[in-house]
Chimera marker file (.cmm) of the C-alpha trace (Angstrom):
<marker_set name="trace">
<marker id="1" x="37.530" y="10.557" z="37.826" r="1" g="1" b="0" radius="0.5"/>
<marker id="2" x="36.684" y="12.639" z="34.919" r="1" g="1" b="0" radius="0.5"/>
<marker id="3" x="36.341" y="10.843" z="31.613" r="1" g="1" b="0" radius="0.5"/>
<marker id="4" x="38.617" y="12.205" z="28.862" r="1" g="1" b="0" radius="0.5"/>
<marker id="5" x="36.883" y="12.395" z="25.570" r="1" g="1" b="0" radius="0.5"/>
<marker id="6" x="38.807" y="10.895" z="22.830" r="1" g="1" b="0" radius="0.5"/>
<marker id="7" x="40.520" y="13.316" z="20.456" r="1" g="1" b="0" radius="0.5"/>
<marker id="8" x="38.628" y="13.895" z="17.225" r="1" g="1" b="0" radius="0.5"/>
<marker id="9" x="40.001" y="11.895" z="14.291" r="1" g="1" b="0" radius="0.5"/>
<marker id="10" x="41.826" y="14.113" z="11.828" r="1" g="1" b="0" radius="0.5"/>
<marker id="11" x="39.951" y="14.497" z="8.440" r="1" g="1" b="0" radius="0.5"/>
<marker id="12" x="41.610" y="12.518" z="5.699" r="1" g="1" b="0" radius="0.5"/>
<marker id="13" x="43.567" y="14.661" z="3.524" r="1" g="1" b="0" radius="0.5"/>
<marker id="14" x="41.906" y="15.140" z="0.114" r="1" g="1" b="0" radius="0.5"/>
<marker id="15" x="44.043" y="14.170" z="-2.858" r="1" g="1" b="0" radius="0.5"/>
<marker id="16" x="44.258" y="17.014" z="-5.281" r="1" g="1" b="0" radius="0.5"/>
<marker id="17" x="42.158" y="16.490" z="-8.508" r="1" g="1" b="0" radius="0.5"/>
<marker id="18" x="44.189" y="15.627" z="-11.512" r="1" g="1" b="0" radius="0.5"/>
<marker id="19" x="43.415" y="17.960" z="-14.498" r="1" g="1" b="0" radius="0.5"/>
<marker id="20" x="42.603" y="15.856" z="-17.454" r="1" g="1" b="0" radius="0.5"/>
<marker id="21" x="43.455" y="17.558" z="-20.691" r="1" g="1" b="0" radius="0.5"/>
<marker id="22" x="41.443" y="16.978" z="-23.727" r="1" g="1" b="0" radius="0.5"/>
<marker id="23" x="42.945" y="14.879" z="-26.398" r="1" g="1" b="0" radius="0.5"/>
<marker id="24" x="44.474" y="16.702" z="-29.193" r="1" g="1" b="0" radius="0.5"/>
<marker id="25" x="42.331" y="16.777" z="-32.290" r="1" g="1" b="0" radius="0.5"/>
<marker id="26" x="43.448" y="14.769" z="-35.197" r="1" g="1" b="0" radius="0.5"/>
<marker id="27" x="44.179" y="16.452" z="-38.441" r="1" g="1" b="0" radius="0.5"/>
<marker id="28" x="46.160" y="19.546" z="-39.630" r="1" g="1" b="0" radius="0.5"/>
<marker id="29" x="46.094" y="22.808" z="-37.488" r="1" g="1" b="0" radius="0.5"/>
<marker id="30" x="44.399" y="25.765" z="-38.650" r="1" g="1" b="0" radius="0.5"/>
<marker id="31" x="47.612" y="27.556" z="-39.578" r="1" g="1" b="0" radius="0.5"/>
<marker id="32" x="48.400" y="24.494" z="-41.786" r="1" g="1" b="0" radius="0.5"/>
<marker id="33" x="44.983" y="24.772" z="-43.440" r="1" g="1" b="0" radius="0.5"/>
<marker id="34" x="45.595" y="28.477" z="-44.166" r="1" g="1" b="0" radius="0.5"/>
<marker id="35" x="48.998" y="27.910" z="-45.670" r="1" g="1" b="0" radius="0.5"/>
<marker id="36" x="47.707" y="25.127" z="-47.861" r="1" g="1" b="0" radius="0.5"/>
<marker id="37" x="44.814" y="27.181" z="-49.255" r="1" g="1" b="0" radius="0.5"/>
<marker id="38" x="47.210" y="30.168" z="-49.870" r="1" g="1" b="0" radius="0.5"/>
<marker id="39" x="49.647" y="27.916" z="-51.480" r="1" g="1" b="0" radius="0.5"/>
<marker id="40" x="46.994" y="26.318" z="-53.637" r="1" g="1" b="0" radius="0.5"/>
<marker id="41" x="45.966" y="29.571" z="-55.075" r="1" g="1" b="0" radius="0.5"/>
<marker id="42" x="47.380" y="30.511" z="-58.380" r="1" g="1" b="0" radius="0.5"/>
<marker id="43" x="46.428" y="34.159" z="-58.215" r="1" g="1" b="0" radius="0.5"/>
<marker id="44" x="49.260" y="36.474" z="-58.530" r="1" g="1" b="0" radius="0.5"/>
<marker id="45" x="47.898" y="39.078" z="-56.082" r="1" g="1" b="0" radius="0.5"/>
<marker id="46" x="47.205" y="36.596" z="-53.435" r="1" g="1" b="0" radius="0.5"/>
<marker id="47" x="44.094" y="35.338" z="-51.750" r="1" g="1" b="0" radius="0.5"/>
<marker id="48" x="41.740" y="37.754" z="-49.953" r="1" g="1" b="0" radius="0.5"/>
<marker id="49" x="40.547" y="37.136" z="-46.447" r="1" g="1" b="0" radius="0.5"/>
<marker id="50" x="37.089" y="36.494" z="-47.632" r="1" g="1" b="0" radius="0.5"/>
<marker id="51" x="38.107" y="33.872" z="-50.201" r="1" g="1" b="0" radius="0.5"/>
<marker id="52" x="40.287" y="32.251" z="-47.654" r="1" g="1" b="0" radius="0.5"/>
<marker id="53" x="37.515" y="31.804" z="-45.113" r="1" g="1" b="0" radius="0.5"/>
<marker id="54" x="35.383" y="30.404" z="-48.001" r="1" g="1" b="0" radius="0.5"/>
<marker id="55" x="38.005" y="28.008" z="-48.835" r="1" g="1" b="0" radius="0.5"/>
<marker id="56" x="38.283" y="26.958" z="-45.127" r="1" g="1" b="0" radius="0.5"/>
<marker id="57" x="34.525" y="26.548" z="-44.938" r="1" g="1" b="0" radius="0.5"/>
<marker id="58" x="34.508" y="24.431" z="-47.992" r="1" g="1" b="0" radius="0.5"/>
<marker id="59" x="37.206" y="22.199" z="-46.387" r="1" g="1" b="0" radius="0.5"/>
<marker id="60" x="34.754" y="21.527" z="-43.439" r="1" g="1" b="0" radius="0.5"/>
<marker id="61" x="36.090" y="24.172" z="-40.854" r="1" g="1" b="0" radius="0.5"/>
<marker id="62" x="33.282" y="25.944" z="-39.126" r="1" g="1" b="0" radius="0.5"/>
<marker id="63" x="34.441" y="29.521" z="-39.731" r="1" g="1" b="0" radius="0.5"/>
<marker id="64" x="31.252" y="31.206" z="-38.385" r="1" g="1" b="0" radius="0.5"/>
<marker id="65" x="31.885" y="29.706" z="-34.993" r="1" g="1" b="0" radius="0.5"/>
<marker id="66" x="35.741" y="30.373" z="-34.909" r="1" g="1" b="0" radius="0.5"/>
<marker id="67" x="36.063" y="33.777" z="-36.509" r="1" g="1" b="0" radius="0.5"/>
<marker id="68" x="38.398" y="35.112" z="-33.856" r="1" g="1" b="0" radius="0.5"/>
<marker id="69" x="40.560" y="31.942" z="-34.060" r="1" g="1" b="0" radius="0.5"/>
<marker id="70" x="40.888" y="32.386" z="-37.858" r="1" g="1" b="0" radius="0.5"/>
<marker id="71" x="41.944" y="36.060" z="-37.596" r="1" g="1" b="0" radius="0.5"/>
<marker id="72" x="44.502" y="35.304" z="-34.777" r="1" g="1" b="0" radius="0.5"/>
<marker id="73" x="45.879" y="32.516" z="-36.906" r="1" g="1" b="0" radius="0.5"/>
<marker id="74" x="46.172" y="34.833" z="-39.924" r="1" g="1" b="0" radius="0.5"/>
<marker id="75" x="47.820" y="37.599" z="-37.725" r="1" g="1" b="0" radius="0.5"/>
<marker id="76" x="50.329" y="34.964" z="-36.237" r="1" g="1" b="0" radius="0.5"/>
<marker id="77" x="51.225" y="33.800" z="-39.783" r="1" g="1" b="0" radius="0.5"/>
<marker id="78" x="51.887" y="37.370" z="-40.752" r="1" g="1" b="0" radius="0.5"/>
<marker id="79" x="54.220" y="38.010" z="-37.740" r="1" g="1" b="0" radius="0.5"/>
<marker id="80" x="55.962" y="34.899" z="-38.288" r="1" g="1" b="0" radius="0.5"/>
<marker id="81" x="56.662" y="35.857" z="-42.011" r="1" g="1" b="0" radius="0.5"/>
<marker id="82" x="54.887" y="32.930" z="-43.430" r="1" g="1" b="0" radius="0.5"/>
<marker id="83" x="52.366" y="35.045" z="-45.097" r="1" g="1" b="0" radius="0.5"/>
<marker id="84" x="52.780" y="38.498" z="-46.704" r="1" g="1" b="0" radius="0.5"/>
<marker id="85" x="50.300" y="41.216" z="-47.082" r="1" g="1" b="0" radius="0.5"/>
<marker id="86" x="49.570" y="42.407" z="-50.703" r="1" g="1" b="0" radius="0.5"/>
<marker id="87" x="46.678" y="44.602" z="-49.615" r="1" g="1" b="0" radius="0.5"/>
<marker id="88" x="45.085" y="45.684" z="-46.233" r="1" g="1" b="0" radius="0.5"/>
<marker id="89" x="46.292" y="45.462" z="-42.766" r="1" g="1" b="0" radius="0.5"/>
<marker id="90" x="45.774" y="43.056" z="-39.901" r="1" g="1" b="0" radius="0.5"/>
<marker id="91" x="43.720" y="40.029" z="-40.624" r="1" g="1" b="0" radius="0.5"/>
<marker id="92" x="41.902" y="41.843" z="-43.523" r="1" g="1" b="0" radius="0.5"/>
<marker id="93" x="43.086" y="42.286" z="-47.068" r="1" g="1" b="0" radius="0.5"/>
<marker id="94" x="44.955" y="39.960" z="-49.430" r="1" g="1" b="0" radius="0.5"/>
<marker id="95" x="47.818" y="37.479" z="-48.514" r="1" g="1" b="0" radius="0.5"/>
<marker id="96" x="50.309" y="35.512" z="-50.348" r="1" g="1" b="0" radius="0.5"/>
<marker id="97" x="53.139" y="33.255" z="-49.386" r="1" g="1" b="0" radius="0.5"/>
<marker id="98" x="56.509" y="34.766" z="-48.540" r="1" g="1" b="0" radius="0.5"/>
<marker id="99" x="59.231" y="33.835" z="-51.098" r="1" g="1" b="0" radius="0.5"/>
<marker id="100" x="61.280" y="31.762" z="-48.513" r="1" g="1" b="0" radius="0.5"/>
<marker id="101" x="58.167" y="30.053" z="-47.218" r="1" g="1" b="0" radius="0.5"/>
<marker id="102" x="56.977" y="29.247" z="-50.782" r="1" g="1" b="0" radius="0.5"/>
<marker id="103" x="60.221" y="27.558" z="-51.739" r="1" g="1" b="0" radius="0.5"/>
<marker id="104" x="60.319" y="25.504" z="-48.549" r="1" g="1" b="0" radius="0.5"/>
<marker id="105" x="56.655" y="24.493" z="-48.766" r="1" g="1" b="0" radius="0.5"/>
<marker id="106" x="56.998" y="23.318" z="-52.491" r="1" g="1" b="0" radius="0.5"/>
<marker id="107" x="60.273" y="21.439" z="-51.765" r="1" g="1" b="0" radius="0.5"/>
<marker id="108" x="58.506" y="19.572" z="-49.009" r="1" g="1" b="0" radius="0.5"/>
<marker id="109" x="55.689" y="18.688" z="-51.154" r="1" g="1" b="0" radius="0.5"/>
<marker id="110" x="57.770" y="17.561" z="-53.956" r="1" g="1" b="0" radius="0.5"/>
<marker id="111" x="59.851" y="15.262" z="-51.426" r="1" g="1" b="0" radius="0.5"/>
<marker id="112" x="56.550" y="13.742" z="-50.124" r="1" g="1" b="0" radius="0.5"/>
<marker id="113" x="55.600" y="12.840" z="-53.686" r="1" g="1" b="0" radius="0.5"/>
<marker id="114" x="58.825" y="11.023" z="-54.326" r="1" g="1" b="0" radius="0.5"/>
<link id1="1" id2="2" r="1" g="1" b="0" radius="0.2"/>
<link id1="2" id2="3" r="1" g="1" b="0" radius="0.2"/>
<link id1="3" id2="4" r="1" g="1" b="0" radius="0.2"/>
<link id1="4" id2="5" r="1" g="1" b="0" radius="0.2"/>
<link id1="5" id2="6" r="1" g="1" b="0" radius="0.2"/>
<link id1="6" id2="7" r="1" g="1" b="0" radius="0.2"/>
<link id1="7" id2="8" r="1" g="1" b="0" radius="0.2"/>
<link id1="8" id2="9" r="1" g="1" b="0" radius="0.2"/>
<link id1="9" id2="10" r="1" g="1" b="0" radius="0.2"/>
<link id1="10" id2="11" r="1" g="1" b="0" radius="0.2"/>
<link id1="11" id2="12" r="1" g="1" b="0" radius="0.2"/>
<link id1="12" id2="13" r="1" g="1" b="0" radius="0.2"/>
<link id1="13" id2="14" r="1" g="1" b="0" radius="0.2"/>
<link id1="14" id2="15" r="1" g="1" b="0" radius="0.2"/>
<link id1="15" id2="16" r="1" g="1" b="0" radius="0.2"/>
<link id1="16" id2="17" r="1" g="1" b="0" radius="0.2"/>
<link id1="17" id2="18" r="1" g="1" b="0" radius="0.2"/>
<link id1="18" id2="19" r="1" g="1" b="0" radius="0.2"/>
<link id1="19" id2="20" r="1" g="1" b="0" radius="0.2"/>
<link id1="20" id2="21" r="1" g="1" b="0" radius="0.2"/>
<link id1="21" id2="22" r="1" g="1" b="0" radius="0.2"/>
<link id1="22" id2="23" r="1" g="1" b="0" radius="0.2"/>
<link id1="23" id2="24" r="1" g="1" b="0" radius="0.2"/>
<link id1="24" id2="25" r="1" g="1" b="0" radius="0.2"/>
<link id1="25" id2="26" r="1" g="1" b="0" radius="0.2"/>
<link id1="26" id2="27" r="1" g="1" b="0" radius="0.2"/>
<link id1="27" id2="28" r="1" g="1" b="0" radius="0.2"/>
<link id1="28" id2="29" r="1" g="1" b="0" radius="0.2"/>
<link id1="29" id2="30" r="1" g="1" b="0" radius="0.2"/>
<link id1="30" id2="31" r="1" g="1" b="0" radius="0.2"/>
<link id1="31" id2="32" r="1" g="1" b="0" radius="0.2"/>
<link id1="32" id2="33" r="1" g="1" b="0" radius="0.2"/>
<link id1="33" id2="34" r="1" g="1" b="0" radius="0.2"/>
<link id1="34" id2="35" r="1" g="1" b="0" radius="0.2"/>
<link id1="35" id2="36" r="1" g="1" b="0" radius="0.2"/>
<link id1="36" id2="37" r="1" g="1" b="0" radius="0.2"/>
<link id1="37" id2="38" r="1" g="1" b="0" radius="0.2"/>
<link id1="38" id2="39" r="1" g="1" b="0" radius="0.2"/>
<link id1="39" id2="40" r="1" g="1" b="0" radius="0.2"/>
<link id1="40" id2="41" r="1" g="1" b="0" radius="0.2"/>
<link id1="41" id2="42" r="1" g="1" b="0" radius="0.2"/>
<link id1="42" id2="43" r="1" g="1" b="0" radius="0.2"/>
<link id1="43" id2="44" r="1" g="1" b="0" radius="0.2"/>
<link id1="44" id2="45" r="1" g="1" b="0" radius="0.2"/>
<link id1="45" id2="46" r="1" g="1" b="0" radius="0.2"/>
<link id1="46" id2="47" r="1" g="1" b="0" radius="0.2"/>
<link id1="47" id2="48" r="1" g="1" b="0" radius="0.2"/>
<link id1="48" id2="49" r="1" g="1" b="0" radius="0.2"/>
<link id1="49" id2="50" r="1" g="1" b="0" radius="0.2"/>
<link id1="50" id2="51" r="1" g="1" b="0" radius="0.2"/>
<link id1="51" id2="52" r="1" g="1" b="0" radius="0.2"/>
<link id1="52" id2="53" r="1" g="1" b="0" radius="0.2"/>
<link id1="53" id2="54" r="1" g="1" b="0" radius="0.2"/>
<link id1="54" id2="55" r="1" g="1" b="0" radius="0.2"/>
<link id1="55" id2="56" r="1" g="1" b="0" radius="0.2"/>
<link id1="56" id2="57" r="1" g="1" b="0" radius="0.2"/>
<link id1="57" id2="58" r="1" g="1" b="0" radius="0.2"/>
<link id1="58" id2="59" r="1" g="1" b="0" radius="0.2"/>
<link id1="59" id2="60" r="1" g="1" b="0" radius="0.2"/>
<link id1="60" id2="61" r="1" g="1" b="0" radius="0.2"/>
<link id1="61" id2="62" r="1" g="1" b="0" radius="0.2"/>
<link id1="62" id2="63" r="1" g="1" b="0" radius="0.2"/>
<link id1="63" id2="64" r="1" g="1" b="0" radius="0.2"/>
<link id1="64" id2="65" r="1" g="1" b="0" radius="0.2"/>
<link id1="65" id2="66" r="1" g="1" b="0" radius="0.2"/>
<link id1="66" id2="67" r="1" g="1" b="0" radius="0.2"/>
<link id1="67" id2="68" r="1" g="1" b="0" radius="0.2"/>
<link id1="68" id2="69" r="1" g="1" b="0" radius="0.2"/>
<link id1="69" id2="70" r="1" g="1" b="0" radius="0.2"/>
<link id1="70" id2="71" r="1" g="1" b="0" radius="0.2"/>
<link id1="71" id2="72" r="1" g="1" b="0" radius="0.2"/>
<link id1="72" id2="73" r="1" g="1" b="0" radius="0.2"/>
<link id1="73" id2="74" r="1" g="1" b="0" radius="0.2"/>
<link id1="74" id2="75" r="1" g="1" b="0" radius="0.2"/>
<link id1="75" id2="76" r="1" g="1" b="0" radius="0.2"/>
<link id1="76" id2="77" r="1" g="1" b="0" radius="0.2"/>
<link id1="77" id2="78" r="1" g="1" b="0" radius="0.2"/>
<link id1="78" id2="79" r="1" g="1" b="0" radius="0.2"/>
<link id1="79" id2="80" r="1" g="1" b="0" radius="0.2"/>
<link id1="80" id2="81" r="1" g="1" b="0" radius="0.2"/>
<link id1="81" id2="82" r="1" g="1" b="0" radius="0.2"/>
<link id1="82" id2="83" r="1" g="1" b="0" radius="0.2"/>
<link id1="83" id2="84" r="1" g="1" b="0" radius="0.2"/>
<link id1="84" id2="85" r="1" g="1" b="0" radius="0.2"/>
<link id1="85" id2="86" r="1" g="1" b="0" radius="0.2"/>
<link id1="86" id2="87" r="1" g="1" b="0" radius="0.2"/>
<link id1="87" id2="88" r="1" g="1" b="0" radius="0.2"/>
<link id1="88" id2="89" r="1" g="1" b="0" radius="0.2"/>
<link id1="89" id2="90" r="1" g="1" b="0" radius="0.2"/>
<link id1="90" id2="91" r="1" g="1" b="0" radius="0.2"/>
<link id1="91" id2="92" r="1" g="1" b="0" radius="0.2"/>
<link id1="92" id2="93" r="1" g="1" b="0" radius="0.2"/>
<link id1="93" id2="94" r="1" g="1" b="0" radius="0.2"/>
<link id1="94" id2="95" r="1" g="1" b="0" radius="0.2"/>
<link id1="95" id2="96" r="1" g="1" b="0" radius="0.2"/>
<link id1="96" id2="97" r="1" g="1" b="0" radius="0.2"/>
<link id1="97" id2="98" r="1" g="1" b="0" radius="0.2"/>
<link id1="98" id2="99" r="1" g="1" b="0" radius="0.2"/>
<link id1="99" id2="100" r="1" g="1" b="0" radius="0.2"/>
<link id1="100" id2="101" r="1" g="1" b="0" radius="0.2"/>
<link id1="101" id2="102" r="1" g="1" b="0" radius="0.2"/>
<link id1="102" id2="103" r="1" g="1" b="0" radius="0.2"/>
<link id1="103" id2="104" r="1" g="1" b="0" radius="0.2"/>
<link id1="104" id2="105" r="1" g="1" b="0" radius="0.2"/>
<link id1="105" id2="106" r="1" g="1" b="0" radius="0.2"/>
<link id1="106" id2="107" r="1" g="1" b="0" radius="0.2"/>
<link id1="107" id2="108" r="1" g="1" b="0" radius="0.2"/>
<link id1="108" id2="109" r="1" g="1" b="0" radius="0.2"/>
<link id1="109" id2="110" r="1" g="1" b="0" radius="0.2"/>
<link id1="110" id2="111" r="1" g="1" b="0" radius="0.2"/>
<link id1="111" id2="112" r="1" g="1" b="0" radius="0.2"/>
<link id1="112" id2="113" r="1" g="1" b="0" radius="0.2"/>
<link id1="113" id2="114" r="1" g="1" b="0" radius="0.2"/>
</marker_set>
């Protein structure tokens, strides 16, 4: 009689690894920081990109490490219409708040203070 070898046991199915997302960082986003620093400026001609980066650095943001992120945030605020160019193109030049955004921003600030 021929001995029949037992069938090899099927390998247990591996459970797919769950991706753990990093917790969202507390505090305002970069776009909000940019809007606040532009709104705080009292200059009629707006804020230059260099002055904006200095203001972010003074607020504790690492601008040297995140140059590309700052530039893309400025460009996205320009395309949304939150910021308006006074000089230059792209993420370079001077920026100021658009009229509609300026009104909304200051109304929200006023209502928070009440």
